[in-house]
C-alpha positions in Angstrom: 33.1 101.0 165.8 36.3 99.0 166.1 36.5 98.3 162.5 36.1 102.0 161.6 38.8 103.0 164.3 41.3 100.3 163.0 40.7 101.4 159.3 41.3 105.0 160.3 44.5 104.2 162.0 45.7 101.9 159.2 45.0 104.5 156.6 46.7 107.3 158.5 49.9 105.1 158.8 49.9 104.5 155.1 49.4 108.2 154.2 52.0 109.3 156.8 54.6 107.0 155.4 54.1 107.9 151.7 56.2 110.3 149.8 55.3 114.0 149.8 56.6 114.6 146.2 55.4 113.2 142.9 58.8 113.9 141.2 60.4 110.7 142.5 57.9 108.7 140.2 59.3 110.3 137.0 62.5 109.4 135.4 63.7 113.0 134.7 67.1 114.6 135.2 67.5 116.3 138.5 67.8 119.7 136.9 64.6 119.3 134.9 62.7 118.1 137.9 63.7 121.0 140.1 63.2 123.5 137.2 59.6 122.3 136.7 58.8 123.4 140.3 59.8 127.0 139.4 58.4 127.2 136.0 55.2 129.4 135.3 53.1 130.0 132.3 50.9 133.0 131.3 49.3 134.1 127.9 48.8 137.5 126.3 45.1 137.5 125.4 43.7 140.0 122.9 40.1 139.8 121.9 39.7 136.6 123.6 42.5 134.9 121.6 45.9 133.8 122.7 48.6 135.9 121.0 51.7 135.1 123.0 52.5 132.0 125.1 54.9 132.9 127.8 56.9 130.5 130.1 59.5 131.5 132.8 61.7 129.5 135.1 63.2 131.3 138.0 66.7 130.0 138.0 67.7 131.3 141.4 65.5 128.9 143.3 66.8 125.9 141.6 69.4 124.4 143.9 72.1 123.7 141.2 75.5 125.3 141.4 75.7 126.2 137.8 72.6 128.6 138.3 73.9 130.5 141.3 74.1 134.1 140.4 74.4 137.7 141.7 71.3 138.6 139.6 67.6 137.6 139.5 67.9 135.3 136.6 65.0 133.8 134.4 64.9 131.6 131.5 61.9 132.4 129.4 60.4 130.9 126.3 58.1 132.9 124.0 55.8 131.9 121.1 54.0 134.6 119.2 50.9 132.9 117.8 50.3 133.6 114.1 53.5 135.9 113.8 56.1 135.4 111.0 58.9 136.3 113.4 59.3 134.8 116.8 61.7 137.6 117.9 60.7 139.7 120.9 62.0 143.0 119.4 60.2 142.4 116.0 56.9 142.0 117.9 57.5 145.1 120.0 57.4 143.2 123.5 59.8 143.8 126.4 60.4 142.4 129.9 60.3 144.1 133.3 60.8 142.8 136.8 58.9 145.0 139.2 59.3 147.9 136.8 63.0 147.3 136.3 64.4 146.7 132.8 66.7 143.7 132.4 70.5 144.2 132.8 70.9 141.6 130.0 68.6 139.8 127.6 70.3 137.0 125.8 68.8 134.6 123.2 69.5 131.0 124.1 69.9 128.3 121.5 67.7 125.3 121.8 70.8 123.2 121.8 72.5 125.0 124.7 74.0 122.3 126.8 73.6 124.2 130.1 69.9 124.9 129.7 68.9 121.9 127.4 67.3 120.0 130.3 65.1 122.8 131.5 64.0 124.3 128.2 60.2 123.8 127.9 60.5 121.9 124.5 58.9 124.8 122.7 60.2 124.0 119.3 58.4 127.0 117.6 59.3 129.9 119.8 62.5 131.5 121.2 64.3 131.2 124.5 65.8 134.1 126.4 68.0 134.4 129.5 67.1 137.4 131.5 69.1 139.0 134.3 68.0 141.7 136.7 69.6 143.5 139.5 68.8 141.9 142.8 66.7 143.8 145.3 67.2 142.2 148.7 64.2 144.0 150.3 61.7 142.5 147.9 60.5 138.8 148.7 58.0 138.5 145.7 59.0 139.1 142.1 56.7 140.1 139.3 58.0 139.3 135.8 56.0 141.2 133.2 56.0 140.7 129.4 54.3 143.7 127.7 54.1 145.5 124.4 53.7 149.2 123.5 49.9 148.7 123.3 49.7 147.9 126.9 49.0 144.2 126.4 50.8 142.2 129.0 51.3 138.8 130.8 52.4 138.7 134.5 54.1 135.9 136.4 54.6 136.1 140.2 57.6 134.3 141.8 58.8 134.1 145.5 62.3 134.4 146.4 
């Protein structure tokens, strides 16, 4: 009885004094580590096959001064499987955020110094910086990648 009680108290002390984040164990840049927490992935599936790989990082949640903005800002990465072109327009896809079109959609170079640390190392696809008008009333954001044939991938983010 006393052994069990002693082991329970001892294990509680060790667990209570341990770190609550796994990020401190990795040697990553601060920006990359913070961005990883706000990055999500979805796929467009057609006939049980992946057709588009879609990653998005919600930059507003990253507590880095360079990413402070008056817009809802996302860094996205797209890879169109089996397509000759990796351009979003050539593949007839577009982005919306809760039914709103982006204010700006800018292609980002893989060598861009500001975003280099948070790009998902997708060497085959393309990166885009998306900006949407802020809606202070909405606390949940739904970023949608869709095409004209109603195929889509959806990512949900909290403000």
